[in-house]
N, C-alpha and C positions, 0 to 999 in steps of 0.2 A: 732710053738715053742712059741705063742701067752701068754702062759700060764708063761713060763720064760720071759720077757718078762713084766709083768705085774709087775711080782715078783721085778723085776731091779726097775720097777718106784715106785718103795718105798721106796727104796732105800737112805740112809740120803747122802750119795755122788750125789754131781750135776754131776759130770764127767759119773757116774753108768747110772746117770738117761736120759742123752747126749745122750750115746750109748746106750740103751733102745730105744732113739725116733728115733737116726738114725737107729736104725736095721729094726723095724718097719717099714721105710719109703718104706723097697723093700717086707713085706707083702702084699697079695694077700690077705687077709683075711682080712671079712668087719666088724671083729673082733679089729679089729686095728685103724679101725676108735674114735668110742668113745675113746679106751687111749689118744690117739696125743689130741684128744679134752681136755683134762681134761689136757692134758698136760702142753697147752696153762695157764691152771691157777697157774701153779709151782711159787715156788716163788724165783728161780733164773732167771733170766731174757736169758741167755742164753739159756737156758732147751725149754723156751718159744719160742726165737726165732728158733732152731732146732723143734719146734713142728708145727709149720708154714708154714715152706720151707716144711715141712712132708707132710703136707696138699695140698701142691698147687700140681694141675693137678687129683685131687679126684674130680670125679662126684658126689660122696655121698652129696646130699643137708646140710646135718648136717658141711659138712667141709668149705662149701661156710658161712653157720652161725655162725659158730664160726668164722674163717674168719676175718669175718664184723665187729666182735668185739673187739678181737682183734690189727686193725686197729687203736685203741684207743688206746691202750697202751700203761701205763708209760713211757719204755724203746724204745729210738726214734730207735734200731735198729730188736726190734720186730716188731712196728711199720712196717720197711722199708721192713724186710721180708712178712706180711703178703701182705703187700703194692705187694710186686711182685708178692704172689702165686694168687694174688686176680685178676691178669691175665691172667691167666687158668681158675678159674672159673667159673660159671653160677650165675645168679638171679639177677631180677629183681633192688637191693638195690646195687649191686654191683658201676654198673656207678659212682654213687651220693656218695658213700662214697672214688670212688679215687679221683673224683674232688674235695670231700673234704680235701683228703690226698695231692693235689697239693697245697696247701697254706696249708701246717704243715711248723709248726718251723724251724726242719732240714733237709740240704740240700738233705739228701740221702735217706730220708721217700720220697720226693720232686719227685724225681728222680727216685727212684723204682716207683711209680704213674702214671708218665708220661707215662714213657716206658711199663705200661701194659695199659694205654688205647692204647697204637699203636692199639691194638686187637679191638679197639671201635669206626669205625670211625662213626662220626654225626659232627655236624653242631657245636655243644656245646665242645665238644673234640676237636673240630681241635681249636675252638677261646681258649681253654686252655692253650693248646700249642702252639698257637704262640702266647699266654700271655707271655708264660718264656722261652720264646726268650729272653727278656729283662731280666730275674732272678738273684740275685746278687751273686748268686752264681753256680762258670762255672760248675761243674755235672751237676743242673738240666738243665743249657743252652744246655751242649751236651746232654743229655738226646731228651729234648724239638728238640734239630735237628736233631737227629739223628731219631728221631721217623718222622721227614718233611718227612726228605729228603729221606727216604725208598718208601713216599707215591713220590717223585719225582711232585708236583703237580705243570706247570709251572704259576701259579696262585699265591704261594707264592716268586717267583723270590725275589720281593723287598725286604724282610725282608731279605731272606738269602745275600743280599750283602749287607746290613748294618753291618752283621756279620764280611765282610772279616776284617774287622781293632777291630774282640772282642781281649782282652787283653787274651784271653786260645788258644795254641796250636791250642789242638782238635774240639772245638770252626772252629774254620778260617780252620780248613783240611774239614770238616764237611760240613759246608759252601759251599765251592770250589767243592766238593763232588756233590753236589746237582746241581748245574751250571754244572758241567760236566757231569751230565744224560743228564740235559738240551737240551746241548748241541743247547743253541740261541749265532746266530753269534756277538746279539747286547751285550755279557757280555763281550767280548773281552776286551775291553776302561778297565774298572772296574778290570778287572781282573788280568787287565799287571801293576798294580799297588804291584800283589802279587811274581810278579819274584822279589822285591827287599824286600820279608820280611827275619827276622830274622832268622827266622826255616827253613835249609836247604829241611825239608819235605814237607814247605809247598809253597816254589817257585817250587821243582819238581811236588806237584799237579797243581799250575798254571800250570806249562809248558803243562801239560797232558791236562789240560779242556782247555788252549787255541787248543791246536791241536785238539780237538772234537769242540770248535766253529766253525771254519775253516776259521775265518776272515781275509785276510789277514794283518791287520791292523795291528796285532801282530806279522809278521813275524821281524821289524829290532831290536826288543828286545829281541823275543828270537832268533836269533843270537846270540845279545852279552851274550848271557844266553850262549851260549860254552864258555865262562870266567866266567864259574860260578868257584868256588875252591871247588864244592863236585860236584864229576861225577857224581851220580845218576841225578840231574838235568842238566847236560848238553846231559847228555841221554836221557832224556824226551825232550829238546830245541829240538836236533835234530830230535826226533820224530812225535816235534810238527811241524817242518816247511815242511816234508815229508808229514804230512795229509794234509795240509792249501797246498799244492803248490809243488808240484817236481821238480817242475822248478823254487825252489826261491832263490838259488845262482844266476840267472841270473836277479830277478829284482831288478829295484830302489829300496828299501828297504835294500837290499845285496852293491848298492855304497853306499847307506849313512851310512851302519854299516861298511865296509868298510875303513871309513877315522876318526869314532871314533875307530878301532879297532886299526889301522895305531899307534895315538897316544899312545894306551894304551901296544903299544908294552914298551914304553919308561916308564912306570910305575917304580918307584923305589919301589913298592912292586915285588917281585920276583918270586911270583907264578902265579901273577898278569899280569907280561911279558909274561912269559912262558906259559901261557892258551891261549894272544891275541896271541902270534906266531902262534900258535896250529890254535885257531882257523881262523885266515886267513888264513892258506897252507889248512885246511880241507874247507873255499869258494873257496878257487884258485883253487880246485882240482875236486869240483864238481860242478863248474860254467863250465868244459868242459866234465862232463859226467853226465849224466842222473842218476846216482844211487849215491845221495850223501854217502861218510865216517862219520863212528862213530868215535865220537871225546874221545880223549884219556886223 
């Protein structure tokens, strides 16, 4: 059906041309490649964008060469699509094109280039990713953090500790996931502050990471996390306690936490008073049994 798509690419309707490009995406006919490359020159950005996406993953060297041109397209959506597609392309000029795109004026383009650089490990790429952790736009910071997190290189730990206080939730979550993978007991102290994060997902992730770090310094804070207003956080806190010390309820940390819980029982906030009462009950039962109870 190449002939039919070729005809549709000549349509005066951008929508029809887009449909033709999308149909050619699934074609195994090599004659589709020059048609897709030609569509990168379409007057409508949506058609050019569809063509760039369609060329992703094609091993034909002509597609990589065309994408290297498209990554300088005047439309940012086309540049982003080309940067994403180059992540699956081959060729010696690919790396330089992506490193250039990391400095693009549009955050979406920078983010797409950063994700694509994840498949090209090298010192220059690592430097670009680390530098992008300070990008002014959260979209690019998230991309850089996620790519570096997948590498789980302990040498990058100081960079990720700085991201604990990033204004973007996804960045904070990615940084905590990184330290969870590392599992270094030394990360416990900076992680404790995230148990008080405004976002419950971050608090939950922090509790899980503290469990992976297995540092007893976190016991008292984790016991107090059993009063969190979010059930998932309380569950994560309990699981972390068990990971660090199966007999956590008999530790000095538990004694200190129980004093604070006694105070919280009289808190003016009804939910806090109730949570503290349940946490104390859980603590007392756990101190008399080997297995701890899950908070409710």
